[in-house]
N, C-alpha and C positions, 0 to 999 in steps of 0.2 A: 387778140381775137376772142370774142365772147365764147364761153363754154356752155355746153349742155350735156346733161346725163340722159341717155336714151335707153329705155328698156328694150332689150333685144332678145327675142326668143329664137330667132332664126327662121321664122315664118314670113309669109308674104306681107303681112300687115306691119310687123315691127321693122322689117328691112326697108319697106317703103317709107315709114315714119322717119327712119334714120336718114334716108336719102333726102327727105324734105328738110330735115334739120341742117344737113350739110349744105343743101342749096340755099338755105336762109343765112348761111355764113357762120354757123357755129362750129367750133372745134368739138367734135363729138367724143364723149366718153361713154362707151357702150357697156351696159351692165346686163349680164345673163345669169341664170340660176340653174344649178343642178340640184333639184329639190326632191329627187326620188321619183320623177315622172317616168312612166314606162316608155315614153318616146324620147329618151335621153339623147338619141342621135341628133336632136335639134341643137344640142350644145356645139357639136362639131360643125354643123351648118352655120351656126351663129359665128363661130370663129372664122370660118372661110369668108363669109360675107363681110365681116368687120375688116379682115385683112385686105380683101379685094377693094373695098371702098376707102381704105386708108384712114381709119379712125385714129384719133389721138391716143386712145388707150382702150383696151377691152378687158374688163374684169369679170371673171366668173366666180360667183359665190356658191358655196355648197351648204345645203341645209337639208334636214330630214323631215319633209312634210309627209313622207310615206308612213312614218310612225303615228302621225295623227290620222291619216287615212280619210275616209269619207268621200272619196272621189273615184271615178273610174280611171282617172289618170294616175292615181297614187295607191290604189287598193286593188283587191281581187274582184271588184265589181266589173261585170262584162261591159265592153265598149259597145254602144248601140251601132248597128249597121243598117244601112238602107232605110234610115228613118225618114218618115214623111215630115218635111220641114213645117208644113202648114199645121199638121196635127200637133206638133210639139211647140208651136210658136208661143204658147202662153204658159209653158212649163220651164222651170229651171232644170237644165239637163244634168245627168249624173256625171258629166265631165266637168262640171263646176268644181273647182278646188276651194275649199273653205278659206275665206279671207286672203286668198292668194295675192290679189292686187294691192291689198292694204300692206301686206308684208313686203312685197316687191317695191312698192312706192316708198315705204318707209326706209328701206335700204338705199334707194336712189336718193332720197332726201338727205340721209347721213353722208353719202358720198359727195353730193352737191355742196353740202355745208363745208366739207373739208377742201373741196376744189375752189371754193368761192364762186360757185356757179349758182345761177338763180332760175335756170330753165330746165325742166324735166319733160321729156317727150315719151308718150305712150301710144301704141298703135291701135287702141280700141276704136270701134266704129258701130254703126247702126245695127248691124247684124249681131254683134256681140251683146250690146246692151238690151236687145230684145230677149235675151236668155240669161245673161250673167248679171247679177245685181251689182257687182263691183266694176262694171263697165258703163254704168249710166252717167249721163251728164251731171245730174245732181250729186252723185257720189264724187265725181272729179272736182266739182266746185267745193264740196264739203272738205275734201282732203286738202285742197289748196288753202282753204281758210285755216284748217287745223295746222298746216305746215308753217304758216306765218305766225302762229301763236307759239310754235315749238322751237324755232331755231334762233340762235344767238344773233345773227346778222339782222333778222327781221325785228327782233325785240329792241336791238340797239339802233334801228333805223338806217342800217347800211344797205339794205336790199330786201326785195320781196320775191318769194318763190312764185313761179308761174307753172302750172301744169298745162302742157300743150297736148292736144289730141287732134292733130291735123286731119285725121281720117274720119272724124266722128260722124259726119253726115253723108259719108260716101258708101255706096255699095261695093261689092267685091270687084266687079268689072271696072268700075271707075278707079279703084285703088290700083289695080294692075295697070291700067292705062297711064295713070300718073307715074307709077314707078318706071314703066318702059320709057316715058318721056325724060325721066331723070337718069336713064342708063342703068337701072337695076338689072342684075343678072339673076333671074328667078330660078335658074338651074342649080343655084347654090343654096336654095331655100328648102325647108321641110315643113309640111303642115300636118301630116297624118298622126292621129292619136294612137294607132295600133300598127306600127310598121313591122315588117318581117325582120328576122335576125340580121339580114343583109341591108336593111334600111329602105327597102322598097315600100312605097305607100300602099295601103290596103285598097284604096279606091272606093271604099264603102262607108267609112265613118263620116260623121257630120262634117268634120273639117275637110276631108277629101272631096265630099260632095260639093260643099260650098266653093272650094278652090276650083274644081273642074267646071262648075257652072260659071264662075267668074271669068275664067279664060275663054270659055265658049262664047259668053255674051260679049266679051271684048274682041272677039274675032281673032284670037291668037291661039297658038299651040302651046299647051303646057309642056315645059321642057323636062319634067321629071318622069321617072318610071313608076307605073302602077302595076300591082299584081292583078287587079281586076279591071277589066275594060267594060 
């Protein structure tokens, strides 16, 4: 059975990408990161989704990106709330974590090389790359090119790395519909950037607003609990 490394945050997008990889016949090796993010509850959600979906292995790596800072997710910068999506469409938001996807994809590449796997899945999509520079299609193509210059198997001609972004051109509602069709249990996921100590979603950060809008447009009820309605 062919193997794939799937970047798994525990949110709607990454869990849906994982479901797609499994549907396409891959033995999924899920990779999550405890990197000092304030919403670290997503790690437990990732574990629950990985277990429920029966992945081959789930690896959680710990690293301290909070020491670098520079993001509202890892530093003392306030999380934006009730932000007008249209007003911020041309800005890189403060929730961008410097070089995060480059770091995560590099770790995925290392694990893929050890596993003799040549496929890496990441759940980025159109909404992401309108705001985050390391979610753009050209970035993913460039990383794939670099990966095949970097690993032993590619240099020796035994295999080439492919970066899969199956959600790339989908909106949130379409992603949710795709996941439901594949049997994803979204009650096990977490999206909020600024959850309560008990893990309830704030309902007002960008991620919550996009998630709620996606479920609404998909004509479905979001199964998680929000502090704000």
